[in-house]
PyMOL Python script that loads the backbone (N, CA, C, O; Angstrom):
from pymol import cmd

cmd.read_pdbstr("""\
ATOM      1  N   MET A   1       0.840  -1.168   0.000  1.00  0.00           N
ATOM      2  CA  MET A   1       0.000   0.000   0.000  1.00  0.00           C
ATOM      3  C   MET A   1       0.893   1.242   0.000  1.00  0.00           C
ATOM      4  O   MET A   1       1.864   1.307   0.753  1.00  0.00           O
ATOM      5  N   ILE A   2       0.578   2.194  -0.814  1.00  0.00           N
ATOM      6  CA  ILE A   2       1.320   3.450  -0.868  1.00  0.00           C
ATOM      7  C   ILE A   2       0.455   4.534  -0.244  1.00  0.00           C
ATOM      8  O   ILE A   2      -0.693   4.732  -0.642  1.00  0.00           O
ATOM      9  N   LEU A   3       1.010   5.226   0.728  1.00  0.00           N
ATOM     10  CA  LEU A   3       0.287   6.309   1.384  1.00  0.00           C
ATOM     11  C   LEU A   3       0.844   7.640   0.918  1.00  0.00           C
ATOM     12  O   LEU A   3       2.057   7.811   0.796  1.00  0.00           O
ATOM     13  N   ASN A   4      -0.035   8.562   0.663  1.00  0.00           N
ATOM     14  CA  ASN A   4       0.378   9.911   0.299  1.00  0.00           C
ATOM     15  C   ASN A   4       0.117  10.797   1.503  1.00  0.00           C
ATOM     16  O   ASN A   4      -1.008  11.252   1.709  1.00  0.00           O
ATOM     17  N   LEU A   5       1.131  11.040   2.287  1.00  0.00           N
ATOM     18  CA  LEU A   5       0.988  11.852   3.490  1.00  0.00           C
ATOM     19  C   LEU A   5       1.627  13.216   3.280  1.00  0.00           C
ATOM     20  O   LEU A   5       2.660  13.344   2.624  1.00  0.00           O
ATOM     21  N   SER A   6       1.002  14.211   3.841  1.00  0.00           N
ATOM     22  CA  SER A   6       1.573  15.555   3.813  1.00  0.00           C
ATOM     23  C   SER A   6       2.118  15.855   5.199  1.00  0.00           C
ATOM     24  O   SER A   6       1.518  15.476   6.205  1.00  0.00           O
ATOM     25  N   PHE A   7       3.250  16.533   5.248  1.00  0.00           N
ATOM     26  CA  PHE A   7       3.879  16.840   6.524  1.00  0.00           C
ATOM     27  C   PHE A   7       3.937  18.342   6.762  1.00  0.00           C
ATOM     28  O   PHE A   7       4.232  19.118   5.853  1.00  0.00           O
ATOM     29  N   PHE A   8       3.655  18.734   7.982  1.00  0.00           N
ATOM     30  CA  PHE A   8       3.840  20.102   8.427  1.00  0.00           C
ATOM     31  C   PHE A   8       4.830  20.051   9.584  1.00  0.00           C
ATOM     32  O   PHE A   8       4.629  19.296  10.535  1.00  0.00           O
ATOM     33  N   LEU A   9       5.870  20.824   9.517  1.00  0.00           N
ATOM     34  CA  LEU A   9       6.793  20.911  10.644  1.00  0.00           C
ATOM     35  C   LEU A   9       6.188  21.883  11.631  1.00  0.00           C
ATOM     36  O   LEU A   9       6.159  23.091  11.395  1.00  0.00           O
ATOM     37  N   SER A  10       5.701  21.347  12.746  1.00  0.00           N
ATOM     38  CA  SER A  10       5.000  22.204  13.694  1.00  0.00           C
ATOM     39  C   SER A  10       5.960  23.164  14.364  1.00  0.00           C
ATOM     40  O   SER A  10       5.714  24.368  14.439  1.00  0.00           O
ATOM     41  N   SER A  11       7.022  22.629  14.833  1.00  0.00           N
ATOM     42  CA  SER A  11       8.005  23.496  15.450  1.00  0.00           C
ATOM     43  C   SER A  11       9.300  22.740  15.633  1.00  0.00           C
ATOM     44  O   SER A  11       9.371  21.513  15.561  1.00  0.00           O
ATOM     45  N   HIS A  12      10.292  23.523  15.867  1.00  0.00           N
ATOM     46  CA  HIS A  12      11.645  23.012  16.006  1.00  0.00           C
ATOM     47  C   HIS A  12      12.151  23.558  17.324  1.00  0.00           C
ATOM     48  O   HIS A  12      12.240  24.775  17.492  1.00  0.00           O
ATOM     49  N   LEU A  13      12.478  22.705  18.245  1.00  0.00           N
ATOM     50  CA  LEU A  13      13.029  23.149  19.517  1.00  0.00           C
ATOM     51  C   LEU A  13      14.521  22.889  19.500  1.00  0.00           C
ATOM     52  O   LEU A  13      14.964  21.743  19.576  1.00  0.00           O
ATOM     53  N   GLN A  14      15.294  23.959  19.400  1.00  0.00           N
ATOM     54  CA  GLN A  14      16.745  23.849  19.456  1.00  0.00           C
ATOM     55  C   GLN A  14      17.118  23.680  20.922  1.00  0.00           C
ATOM     56  O   GLN A  14      17.171  24.651  21.676  1.00  0.00           O
ATOM     57  N   VAL A  15      17.371  22.455  21.312  1.00  0.00           N
ATOM     58  CA  VAL A  15      17.678  22.133  22.703  1.00  0.00           C
ATOM     59  C   VAL A  15      19.127  22.498  22.984  1.00  0.00           C
ATOM     60  O   VAL A  15      19.999  22.311  22.135  1.00  0.00           O
ATOM     61  N   HIS A  16      19.381  23.020  24.181  1.00  0.00           N
ATOM     62  CA  HIS A  16      20.737  23.376  24.610  1.00  0.00           C
ATOM     63  C   HIS A  16      20.816  23.243  26.120  1.00  0.00           C
ATOM     64  O   HIS A  16      19.833  22.876  26.764  1.00  0.00           O
ATOM     65  N   GLY A  17      21.944  23.531  26.674  1.00  0.00           N
ATOM     66  CA  GLY A  17      22.163  23.369  28.107  1.00  0.00           C
ATOM     67  C   GLY A  17      21.195  24.146  28.976  1.00  0.00           C
ATOM     68  O   GLY A  17      20.948  23.766  30.121  1.00  0.00           O
ATOM     69  N   GLY A  18      20.639  25.235  28.446  1.00  0.00           N
ATOM     70  CA  GLY A  18      19.708  26.054  29.219  1.00  0.00           C
ATOM     71  C   GLY A  18      18.246  25.674  29.039  1.00  0.00           C
ATOM     72  O   GLY A  18      17.369  26.283  29.652  1.00  0.00           O
ATOM     73  N   THR A  19      17.974  24.678  28.211  1.00  0.00           N
ATOM     74  CA  THR A  19      16.592  24.261  27.983  1.00  0.00           C
ATOM     75  C   THR A  19      16.085  23.531  29.221  1.00  0.00           C
ATOM     76  O   THR A  19      16.708  22.583  29.699  1.00  0.00           O
ATOM     77  N   THR A  20      14.959  23.983  29.723  1.00  0.00           N
ATOM     78  CA  THR A  20      14.401  23.397  30.940  1.00  0.00           C
ATOM     79  C   THR A  20      13.222  22.487  30.621  1.00  0.00           C
ATOM     80  O   THR A  20      12.691  22.477  29.511  1.00  0.00           O
ATOM     81  N   LYS A  21      12.841  21.733  31.626  1.00  0.00           N
ATOM     82  CA  LYS A  21      11.674  20.861  31.516  1.00  0.00           C
ATOM     83  C   LYS A  21      10.440  21.686  31.147  1.00  0.00           C
ATOM     84  O   LYS A  21       9.603  21.248  30.356  1.00  0.00           O
ATOM     85  N   LYS A  22      10.338  22.868  31.722  1.00  0.00           N
ATOM     86  CA  LYS A  22       9.200  23.757  31.442  1.00  0.00           C
ATOM     87  C   LYS A  22       9.157  24.121  29.956  1.00  0.00           C
ATOM     88  O   LYS A  22       8.087  24.100  29.348  1.00  0.00           O
ATOM     89  N   HIS A  23      10.322  24.456  29.360  1.00  0.00           N
ATOM     90  CA  HIS A  23      10.377  24.783  27.927  1.00  0.00           C
ATOM     91  C   HIS A  23       9.882  23.607  27.080  1.00  0.00           C
ATOM     92  O   HIS A  23       9.113  23.783  26.135  1.00  0.00           O
ATOM     93  N   ILE A  24      10.336  22.419  27.439  1.00  0.00           N
ATOM     94  CA  ILE A  24       9.982  21.214  26.675  1.00  0.00           C
ATOM     95  C   ILE A  24       8.482  20.962  26.742  1.00  0.00           C
ATOM     96  O   ILE A  24       7.848  20.704  25.719  1.00  0.00           O
ATOM     97  N   ILE A  25       7.920  21.034  27.928  1.00  0.00           N
ATOM     98  CA  ILE A  25       6.487  20.785  28.103  1.00  0.00           C
ATOM     99  C   ILE A  25       5.664  21.828  27.354  1.00  0.00           C
ATOM    100  O   ILE A  25       4.666  21.487  26.719  1.00  0.00           O
ATOM    101  N   GLU A  26       6.072  23.100  27.421  1.00  0.00           N
ATOM    102  CA  GLU A  26       5.361  24.153  26.687  1.00  0.00           C
ATOM    103  C   GLU A  26       5.369  23.878  25.189  1.00  0.00           C
ATOM    104  O   GLU A  26       4.354  24.060  24.517  1.00  0.00           O
ATOM    105  N   LYS A  27       6.510  23.442  24.663  1.00  0.00           N
ATOM    106  CA  LYS A  27       6.631  23.166  23.230  1.00  0.00           C
ATOM    107  C   LYS A  27       5.754  21.990  22.827  1.00  0.00           C
ATOM    108  O   LYS A  27       5.151  22.010  21.755  1.00  0.00           O
ATOM    109  N   VAL A  28       5.676  20.967  23.672  1.00  0.00           N
ATOM    110  CA  VAL A  28       4.809  19.816  23.376  1.00  0.00           C
ATOM    111  C   VAL A  28       3.349  20.261  23.353  1.00  0.00           C
ATOM    112  O   VAL A  28       2.599  19.854  22.466  1.00  0.00           O
ATOM    113  N   ARG A  29       2.941  21.075  24.294  1.00  0.00           N
ATOM    114  CA  ARG A  29       1.559  21.572  24.342  1.00  0.00           C
ATOM    115  C   ARG A  29       1.241  22.404  23.091  1.00  0.00           C
ATOM    116  O   ARG A  29       0.157  22.279  22.521  1.00  0.00           O
ATOM    117  N   GLN A  30       2.192  23.258  22.664  1.00  0.00           N
ATOM    118  CA  GLN A  30       1.994  24.054  21.450  1.00  0.00           C
ATOM    119  C   GLN A  30       1.853  23.144  20.229  1.00  0.00           C
ATOM    120  O   GLN A  30       1.004  23.382  19.370  1.00  0.00           O
ATOM    121  N   ALA A  31       2.675  22.117  20.155  1.00  0.00           N
ATOM    122  CA  ALA A  31       2.628  21.185  19.033  1.00  0.00           C
ATOM    123  C   ALA A  31       1.305  20.414  19.021  1.00  0.00           C
ATOM    124  O   ALA A  31       0.754  20.147  17.953  1.00  0.00           O
ATOM    125  N   GLU A  32       0.799  20.057  20.195  1.00  0.00           N
ATOM    126  CA  GLU A  32      -0.498  19.379  20.276  1.00  0.00           C
ATOM    127  C   GLU A  32      -1.595  20.268  19.692  1.00  0.00           C
ATOM    128  O   GLU A  32      -2.434  19.806  18.919  1.00  0.00           O
ATOM    129  N   SER A  33      -1.579  21.537  20.064  1.00  0.00           N
ATOM    130  CA  SER A  33      -2.581  22.480  19.552  1.00  0.00           C
ATOM    131  C   SER A  33      -2.466  22.633  18.040  1.00  0.00           C
ATOM    132  O   SER A  33      -3.476  22.652  17.336  1.00  0.00           O
ATOM    133  N   LEU A  34      -1.241  22.741  17.544  1.00  0.00           N
ATOM    134  CA  LEU A  34      -1.034  22.883  16.107  1.00  0.00           C
ATOM    135  C   LEU A  34      -1.474  21.632  15.356  1.00  0.00           C
ATOM    136  O   LEU A  34      -2.053  21.738  14.275  1.00  0.00           O
ATOM    137  N   ALA A  35      -1.214  20.462  15.902  1.00  0.00           N
ATOM    138  CA  ALA A  35      -1.639  19.212  15.263  1.00  0.00           C
ATOM    139  C   ALA A  35      -3.160  19.157  15.161  1.00  0.00           C
ATOM    140  O   ALA A  35      -3.709  18.744  14.140  1.00  0.00           O
ATOM    141  N   GLU A  36      -3.823  19.570  16.214  1.00  0.00           N
ATOM    142  CA  GLU A  36      -5.289  19.600  16.210  1.00  0.00           C
ATOM    143  C   GLU A  36      -5.799  20.581  15.153  1.00  0.00           C
ATOM    144  O   GLU A  36      -6.722  20.266  14.401  1.00  0.00           O
ATOM    145  N   PHE A  37      -5.199  21.761  15.100  1.00  0.00           N
ATOM    146  CA  PHE A  37      -5.564  22.769  14.099  1.00  0.00           C
ATOM    147  C   PHE A  37      -5.336  22.240  12.687  1.00  0.00           C
ATOM    148  O   PHE A  37      -6.207  22.371  11.826  1.00  0.00           O
ATOM    149  N   ASN A  38      -4.173  21.643  12.446  1.00  0.00           N
ATOM    150  CA  ASN A  38      -3.854  21.116  11.112  1.00  0.00           C
ATOM    151  C   ASN A  38      -4.857  20.050  10.676  1.00  0.00           C
ATOM    152  O   ASN A  38      -5.270  20.024   9.517  1.00  0.00           O
ATOM    153  N   CYS A  39      -5.247  19.175  11.597  1.00  0.00           N
ATOM    154  CA  CYS A  39      -6.225  18.125  11.272  1.00  0.00           C
ATOM    155  C   CYS A  39      -7.586  18.720  10.927  1.00  0.00           C
ATOM    156  O   CYS A  39      -8.250  18.283   9.986  1.00  0.00           O
ATOM    157  N   GLN A  40      -7.985  19.715  11.696  1.00  0.00           N
ATOM    158  CA  GLN A  40      -9.287  20.328  11.445  1.00  0.00           C
ATOM    159  C   GLN A  40      -9.298  21.113  10.141  1.00  0.00           C
ATOM    160  O   GLN A  40     -10.273  21.062   9.391  1.00  0.00           O
ATOM    161  N   LYS A  41      -8.222  21.835   9.871  1.00  0.00           N
ATOM    162  CA  LYS A  41      -8.183  22.689   8.683  1.00  0.00           C
ATOM    163  C   LYS A  41      -7.866  21.917   7.406  1.00  0.00           C
ATOM    164  O   LYS A  41      -8.473  22.167   6.365  1.00  0.00           O
ATOM    165  N   TYR A  42      -6.902  20.961   7.479  1.00  0.00           N
ATOM    166  CA  TYR A  42      -6.407  20.299   6.275  1.00  0.00           C
ATOM    167  C   TYR A  42      -6.831  18.840   6.144  1.00  0.00           C
ATOM    168  O   TYR A  42      -6.678  18.254   5.072  1.00  0.00           O
ATOM    169  N   GLY A  43      -7.354  18.246   7.198  1.00  0.00           N
ATOM    170  CA  GLY A  43      -7.801  16.861   7.140  1.00  0.00           C
ATOM    171  C   GLY A  43      -6.924  15.927   7.946  1.00  0.00           C
ATOM    172  O   GLY A  43      -5.818  16.280   8.355  1.00  0.00           O
ATOM    173  N   GLN A  44      -7.440  14.726   8.167  1.00  0.00           N
ATOM    174  CA  GLN A  44      -6.777  13.740   9.013  1.00  0.00           C
ATOM    175  C   GLN A  44      -5.516  13.138   8.395  1.00  0.00           C
ATOM    176  O   GLN A  44      -4.784  12.425   9.081  1.00  0.00           O
ATOM    177  N   HIS A  45      -5.251  13.403   7.136  1.00  0.00           N
ATOM    178  CA  HIS A  45      -4.062  12.846   6.477  1.00  0.00           C
ATOM    179  C   HIS A  45      -2.804  13.675   6.758  1.00  0.00           C
ATOM    180  O   HIS A  45      -1.703  13.287   6.366  1.00  0.00           O
ATOM    181  N   ILE A  46      -2.968  14.807   7.432  1.00  0.00           N
ATOM    182  CA  ILE A  46      -1.842  15.698   7.720  1.00  0.00           C
ATOM    183  C   ILE A  46      -1.104  15.228   8.971  1.00  0.00           C
ATOM    184  O   ILE A  46      -1.721  14.985  10.008  1.00  0.00           O
ATOM    185  N   ILE A  47       0.199  15.101   8.870  1.00  0.00           N
ATOM    186  CA  ILE A  47       1.050  14.728  10.004  1.00  0.00           C
ATOM    187  C   ILE A  47       1.809  15.969  10.458  1.00  0.00           C
ATOM    188  O   ILE A  47       2.447  16.647   9.652  1.00  0.00           O
ATOM    189  N   THR A  48       1.734  16.257  11.737  1.00  0.00           N
ATOM    190  CA  THR A  48       2.464  17.371  12.326  1.00  0.00           C
ATOM    191  C   THR A  48       3.650  16.793  13.078  1.00  0.00           C
ATOM    192  O   THR A  48       3.506  15.814  13.810  1.00  0.00           O
ATOM    193  N   VAL A  49       4.819  17.392  12.903  1.00  0.00           N
ATOM    194  CA  VAL A  49       6.050  16.872  13.496  1.00  0.00           C
ATOM    195  C   VAL A  49       6.638  17.896  14.459  1.00  0.00           C
ATOM    196  O   VAL A  49       6.770  19.073  14.123  1.00  0.00           O
ATOM    197  N   LEU A  50       6.987  17.446  15.645  1.00  0.00           N
ATOM    198  CA  LEU A  50       7.745  18.255  16.597  1.00  0.00           C
ATOM    199  C   LEU A  50       9.154  17.677  16.643  1.00  0.00           C
ATOM    200  O   LEU A  50       9.345  16.511  16.988  1.00  0.00           O
ATOM    201  N   PHE A  51      10.122  18.491  16.298  1.00  0.00           N
ATOM    202  CA  PHE A  51      11.509  18.048  16.195  1.00  0.00           C
ATOM    203  C   PHE A  51      12.343  18.637  17.320  1.00  0.00           C
ATOM    204  O   PHE A  51      12.488  19.855  17.419  1.00  0.00           O
ATOM    205  N   PHE A  52      12.889  17.776  18.167  1.00  0.00           N
ATOM    206  CA  PHE A  52      13.814  18.179  19.227  1.00  0.00           C
ATOM    207  C   PHE A  52      15.225  18.038  18.671  1.00  0.00           C
ATOM    208  O   PHE A  52      15.728  16.924  18.519  1.00  0.00           O
ATOM    209  N   ASP A  53      15.857  19.151  18.369  1.00  0.00           N
ATOM    210  CA  ASP A  53      17.208  19.118  17.823  1.00  0.00           C
ATOM    211  C   ASP A  53      18.221  19.144  18.959  1.00  0.00           C
ATOM    212  O   ASP A  53      18.091  19.936  19.892  1.00  0.00           O
ATOM    213  N   GLU A  54      19.216  18.290  18.884  1.00  0.00           N
ATOM    214  CA  GLU A  54      20.263  18.177  19.901  1.00  0.00           C
ATOM    215  C   GLU A  54      19.663  17.834  21.269  1.00  0.00           C
ATOM    216  O   GLU A  54      20.018  18.431  22.286  1.00  0.00           O
ATOM    217  N   ALA A  55      18.752  16.867  21.269  1.00  0.00           N
ATOM    218  CA  ALA A  55      17.988  16.515  22.469  1.00  0.00           C
ATOM    219  C   ALA A  55      18.848  16.112  23.658  1.00  0.00           C
ATOM    220  O   ALA A  55      18.429  16.274  24.804  1.00  0.00           O
ATOM    221  N   ASN A  56      20.035  15.593  23.406  1.00  0.00           N
ATOM    222  CA  ASN A  56      20.868  15.117  24.516  1.00  0.00           C
ATOM    223  C   ASN A  56      21.755  16.201  25.117  1.00  0.00           C
ATOM    224  O   ASN A  56      22.632  15.890  25.923  1.00  0.00           O
ATOM    225  N   THR A  57      21.553  17.455  24.751  1.00  0.00           N
ATOM    226  CA  THR A  57      22.412  18.523  25.275  1.00  0.00           C
ATOM    227  C   THR A  57      21.823  19.225  26.492  1.00  0.00           C
ATOM    228  O   THR A  57      22.439  20.152  27.018  1.00  0.00           O
ATOM    229  N   THR A  58      20.655  18.812  26.948  1.00  0.00           N
ATOM    230  CA  THR A  58      20.021  19.446  28.094  1.00  0.00           C
ATOM    231  C   THR A  58      20.034  18.522  29.306  1.00  0.00           C
ATOM    232  O   THR A  58      20.062  17.298  29.174  1.00  0.00           O
ATOM    233  N   GLU A  59      20.014  19.122  30.468  1.00  0.00           N
ATOM    234  CA  GLU A  59      19.881  18.344  31.707  1.00  0.00           C
ATOM    235  C   GLU A  59      18.485  17.740  31.804  1.00  0.00           C
ATOM    236  O   GLU A  59      18.265  16.816  32.587  1.00  0.00           O
ATOM    237  N   ALA A  60      17.528  18.257  31.009  1.00  0.00           N
ATOM    238  CA  ALA A  60      16.145  17.786  31.030  1.00  0.00           C
ATOM    239  C   ALA A  60      15.893  16.700  29.982  1.00  0.00           C
ATOM    240  O   ALA A  60      14.752  16.488  29.570  1.00  0.00           O
ATOM    241  N   VAL A  61      16.951  16.016  29.552  1.00  0.00           N
ATOM    242  CA  VAL A  61      16.795  14.968  28.548  1.00  0.00           C
ATOM    243  C   VAL A  61      15.850  13.868  29.051  1.00  0.00           C
ATOM    244  O   VAL A  61      15.196  13.205  28.246  1.00  0.00           O
ATOM    245  N   GLY A  62      15.774  13.675  30.330  1.00  0.00           N
ATOM    246  CA  GLY A  62      14.856  12.693  30.907  1.00  0.00           C
ATOM    247  C   GLY A  62      13.407  13.035  30.625  1.00  0.00           C
ATOM    248  O   GLY A  62      12.574  12.142  30.469  1.00  0.00           O
ATOM    249  N   CYS A  63      13.100  14.322  30.557  1.00  0.00           N
ATOM    250  CA  CYS A  63      11.745  14.769  30.234  1.00  0.00           C
ATOM    251  C   CYS A  63      11.400  14.408  28.795  1.00  0.00           C
ATOM    252  O   CYS A  63      10.290  13.958  28.511  1.00  0.00           O
ATOM    253  N   ILE A  64      12.360  14.608  27.880  1.00  0.00           N
ATOM    254  CA  ILE A  64      12.144  14.249  26.479  1.00  0.00           C
ATOM    255  C   ILE A  64      11.947  12.738  26.361  1.00  0.00           C
ATOM    256  O   ILE A  64      11.069  12.275  25.633  1.00  0.00           O
ATOM    257  N   LYS A  65      12.770  11.974  27.082  1.00  0.00           N
ATOM    258  CA  LYS A  65      12.628  10.506  27.075  1.00  0.00           C
ATOM    259  C   LYS A  65      11.265  10.093  27.600  1.00  0.00           C
ATOM    260  O   LYS A  65      10.615   9.220  27.024  1.00  0.00           O
ATOM    261  N   GLU A  66      10.827  10.712  28.689  1.00  0.00           N
ATOM    262  CA  GLU A  66       9.532  10.357  29.284  1.00  0.00           C
ATOM    263  C   GLU A  66       8.394  10.626  28.302  1.00  0.00           C
ATOM    264  O   GLU A  66       7.485   9.807  28.166  1.00  0.00           O
ATOM    265  N   ILE A  67       8.441  11.767  27.621  1.00  0.00           N
ATOM    266  CA  ILE A  67       7.401  12.121  26.652  1.00  0.00           C
ATOM    267  C   ILE A  67       7.417  11.157  25.469  1.00  0.00           C
ATOM    268  O   ILE A  67       6.377  10.631  25.074  1.00  0.00           O
ATOM    269  N   MET A  68       8.607  10.928  24.906  1.00  0.00           N
ATOM    270  CA  MET A  68       8.698  10.131  23.680  1.00  0.00           C
ATOM    271  C   MET A  68       8.554   8.629  23.918  1.00  0.00           C
ATOM    272  O   MET A  68       7.927   7.937  23.116  1.00  0.00           O
ATOM    273  N   CYS A  69       9.115   8.126  24.986  1.00  0.00           N
ATOM    274  CA  CYS A  69       9.129   6.676  25.213  1.00  0.00           C
ATOM    275  C   CYS A  69       7.986   6.194  26.112  1.00  0.00           C
ATOM    276  O   CYS A  69       7.374   5.159  25.849  1.00  0.00           O
ATOM    277  N   ASP A  70       7.710   6.947  27.162  1.00  0.00           N
ATOM    278  CA  ASP A  70       6.708   6.517  28.133  1.00  0.00           C
ATOM    279  C   ASP A  70       5.323   7.083  27.841  1.00  0.00           C
ATOM    280  O   ASP A  70       4.320   6.536  28.300  1.00  0.00           O
ATOM    281  N   GLY A  71       5.263   8.174  27.082  1.00  0.00           N
ATOM    282  CA  GLY A  71       3.976   8.807  26.790  1.00  0.00           C
ATOM    283  C   GLY A  71       3.374   9.492  27.992  1.00  0.00           C
ATOM    284  O   GLY A  71       2.154   9.576  28.132  1.00  0.00           O
ATOM    285  N   THR A  72       4.257   9.992  28.877  1.00  0.00           N
ATOM    286  CA  THR A  72       3.791  10.675  30.091  1.00  0.00           C
ATOM    287  C   THR A  72       4.569  11.964  30.306  1.00  0.00           C
ATOM    288  O   THR A  72       5.643  12.168  29.740  1.00  0.00           O
ATOM    289  N   ILE A  73       3.997  12.830  31.140  1.00  0.00           N
ATOM    290  CA  ILE A  73       4.691  14.007  31.662  1.00  0.00           C
ATOM    291  C   ILE A  73       4.478  13.979  33.169  1.00  0.00           C
ATOM    292  O   ILE A  73       3.341  13.985  33.641  1.00  0.00           O
ATOM    293  N   ASP A  74       5.558  13.950  33.911  1.00  0.00           N
ATOM    294  CA  ASP A  74       5.503  13.834  35.373  1.00  0.00           C
ATOM    295  C   ASP A  74       4.663  12.632  35.801  1.00  0.00           C
ATOM    296  O   ASP A  74       3.951  12.690  36.803  1.00  0.00           O
ATOM    297  N   GLY A  75       4.748  11.552  35.044  1.00  0.00           N
ATOM    298  CA  GLY A  75       4.037  10.328  35.383  1.00  0.00           C
ATOM    299  C   GLY A  75       2.577  10.312  34.971  1.00  0.00           C
ATOM    300  O   GLY A  75       1.913   9.284  35.102  1.00  0.00           O
ATOM    301  N   GLN A  76       2.068  11.422  34.481  1.00  0.00           N
ATOM    302  CA  GLN A  76       0.670  11.503  34.049  1.00  0.00           C
ATOM    303  C   GLN A  76       0.575  11.193  32.564  1.00  0.00           C
ATOM    304  O   GLN A  76       1.375  11.695  31.775  1.00  0.00           O
ATOM    305  N   PRO A  77      -0.400  10.367  32.171  1.00  0.00           N
ATOM    306  CA  PRO A  77      -0.538   9.998  30.751  1.00  0.00           C
ATOM    307  C   PRO A  77      -0.688  11.230  29.864  1.00  0.00           C
ATOM    308  O   PRO A  77      -1.382  12.189  30.204  1.00  0.00           O
ATOM    309  N   LEU A  78      -0.035  11.175  28.751  1.00  0.00           N
ATOM    310  CA  LEU A  78      -0.065  12.253  27.767  1.00  0.00           C
ATOM    311  C   LEU A  78      -0.958  11.797  26.621  1.00  0.00           C
ATOM    312  O   LEU A  78      -0.696  10.766  26.003  1.00  0.00           O
ATOM    313  N   THR A  79      -1.994  12.548  26.339  1.00  0.00           N
ATOM    314  CA  THR A  79      -2.881  12.201  25.242  1.00  0.00           C
ATOM    315  C   THR A  79      -2.502  13.046  24.046  1.00  0.00           C
ATOM    316  O   THR A  79      -2.982  14.168  23.887  1.00  0.00           O
ATOM    317  N   LEU A  80      -1.632  12.499  23.201  1.00  0.00           N
ATOM    318  CA  LEU A  80      -1.187  13.218  22.014  1.00  0.00           C
ATOM    319  C   LEU A  80      -2.122  12.928  20.850  1.00  0.00           C
ATOM    320  O   LEU A  80      -2.623  11.814  20.699  1.00  0.00           O
ATOM    321  N   ASN A  81      -2.343  13.932  20.044  1.00  0.00           N
ATOM    322  CA  ASN A  81      -3.065  13.750  18.801  1.00  0.00           C
ATOM    323  C   ASN A  81      -2.319  12.686  18.000  1.00  0.00           C
ATOM    324  O   ASN A  81      -1.092  12.739  17.907  1.00  0.00           O
ATOM    325  N   THR A  82      -3.023  11.735  17.429  1.00  0.00           N
ATOM    326  CA  THR A  82      -2.361  10.656  16.694  1.00  0.00           C
ATOM    327  C   THR A  82      -1.627  11.168  15.462  1.00  0.00           C
ATOM    328  O   THR A  82      -0.780  10.462  14.915  1.00  0.00           O
ATOM    329  N   ASN A  83      -1.933  12.374  15.019  1.00  0.00           N
ATOM    330  CA  ASN A  83      -1.262  12.951  13.861  1.00  0.00           C
ATOM    331  C   ASN A  83      -0.054  13.795  14.266  1.00  0.00           C
ATOM    332  O   ASN A  83       0.558  14.444  13.418  1.00  0.00           O
ATOM    333  N   LEU A  84       0.292  13.793  15.547  1.00  0.00           N
ATOM    334  CA  LEU A  84       1.490  14.481  16.025  1.00  0.00           C
ATOM    335  C   LEU A  84       2.583  13.442  16.215  1.00  0.00           C
ATOM    336  O   LEU A  84       2.421  12.488  16.976  1.00  0.00           O
ATOM    337  N   LYS A  85       3.682  13.631  15.528  1.00  0.00           N
ATOM    338  CA  LYS A  85       4.820  12.732  15.648  1.00  0.00           C
ATOM    339  C   LYS A  85       5.977  13.487  16.288  1.00  0.00           C
ATOM    340  O   LYS A  85       6.234  14.644  15.954  1.00  0.00           O
ATOM    341  N   LEU A  86       6.663  12.838  17.196  1.00  0.00           N
ATOM    342  CA  LEU A  86       7.797  13.429  17.896  1.00  0.00           C
ATOM    343  C   LEU A  86       9.078  12.811  17.366  1.00  0.00           C
ATOM    344  O   LEU A  86       9.198  11.591  17.261  1.00  0.00           O
ATOM    345  N   VAL A  87      10.032  13.666  17.036  1.00  0.00           N
ATOM    346  CA  VAL A  87      11.310  13.225  16.488  1.00  0.00           C
ATOM    347  C   VAL A  87      12.414  13.937  17.260  1.00  0.00           C
ATOM    348  O   VAL A  87      12.283  15.116  17.588  1.00  0.00           O
ATOM    349  N   ALA A  88      13.489  13.234  17.547  1.00  0.00           N
ATOM    350  CA  ALA A  88      14.620  13.839  18.255  1.00  0.00           C
ATOM    351  C   ALA A  88      15.921  13.449  17.575  1.00  0.00           C
ATOM    352  O   ALA A  88      16.077  12.335  17.074  1.00  0.00           O
ATOM    353  N   ALA A  89      16.847  14.398  17.571  1.00  0.00           N
ATOM    354  CA  ALA A  89      18.202  14.135  17.070  1.00  0.00           C
ATOM    355  C   ALA A  89      19.162  14.348  18.224  1.00  0.00           C
ATOM    356  O   ALA A  89      19.003  15.274  19.020  1.00  0.00           O
ATOM    357  N   CYS A  90      20.154  13.485  18.305  1.00  0.00           N
ATOM    358  CA  CYS A  90      21.155  13.583  19.368  1.00  0.00           C
ATOM    359  C   CYS A  90      22.531  13.793  18.749  1.00  0.00           C
ATOM    360  O   CYS A  90      22.835  13.268  17.677  1.00  0.00           O
ATOM    361  N   ASN A  91      23.339  14.555  19.430  1.00  0.00           N
ATOM    362  CA  ASN A  91      24.717  14.761  19.004  1.00  0.00           C
ATOM    363  C   ASN A  91      25.581  13.653  19.583  1.00  0.00           C
ATOM    364  O   ASN A  91      25.299  13.138  20.666  1.00  0.00           O
ATOM    365  N   PRO A  92      26.626  13.289  18.868  1.00  0.00           N
ATOM    366  CA  PRO A  92      27.531  12.284  19.420  1.00  0.00           C
ATOM    367  C   PRO A  92      28.231  12.827  20.669  1.00  0.00           C
ATOM    368  O   PRO A  92      28.436  14.033  20.809  1.00  0.00           O
ATOM    369  N   TYR A  93      28.585  11.926  21.556  1.00  0.00           N
ATOM    370  CA  TYR A  93      29.259  12.307  22.789  1.00  0.00           C
ATOM    371  C   TYR A  93      30.651  12.849  22.460  1.00  0.00           C
ATOM    372  O   TYR A  93      31.373  12.291  21.633  1.00  0.00           O
ATOM    373  N   ARG A  94      31.006  13.944  23.123  1.00  0.00           N
ATOM    374  CA  ARG A  94      32.358  14.508  22.961  1.00  0.00           C
ATOM    375  C   ARG A  94      32.998  14.651  24.334  1.00  0.00           C
ATOM    376  O   ARG A  94      32.324  14.956  25.318  1.00  0.00           O
ATOM    377  N   LYS A  95      34.303  14.427  24.387  1.00  0.00           N
ATOM    378  CA  LYS A  95      35.019  14.606  25.658  1.00  0.00           C
ATOM    379  C   LYS A  95      35.472  16.026  25.804  1.00  0.00           C
ATOM    380  O   LYS A  95      36.093  16.376  26.808  1.00  0.00           O
TER     381      LYS A  95
END
""", "prot")
cmd.dss("prot")
cmd.show_as("cartoon", "prot")
cmd.util.cbc("prot")
cmd.orient("prot")
């Protein structure tokens, strides 16, 4: 089966040493709202992507892991729009 999907980049969070858990959670909430808007305006075939760039450079990397792997924030279930996809890139370790 071939699917024709359209992608919207909802937002790009440039993660760095100063990125806090609060910043990450706010960005996820914004992306959820945008995914809902995109689905309503353009249809259910639209995929919204939240991209965490350099995800391993923050002390709050555990928050990103919890959101992406566990589907929770502070242990509470996260109900993400099914058309919202989370993507993260990590930099290689440097001494």
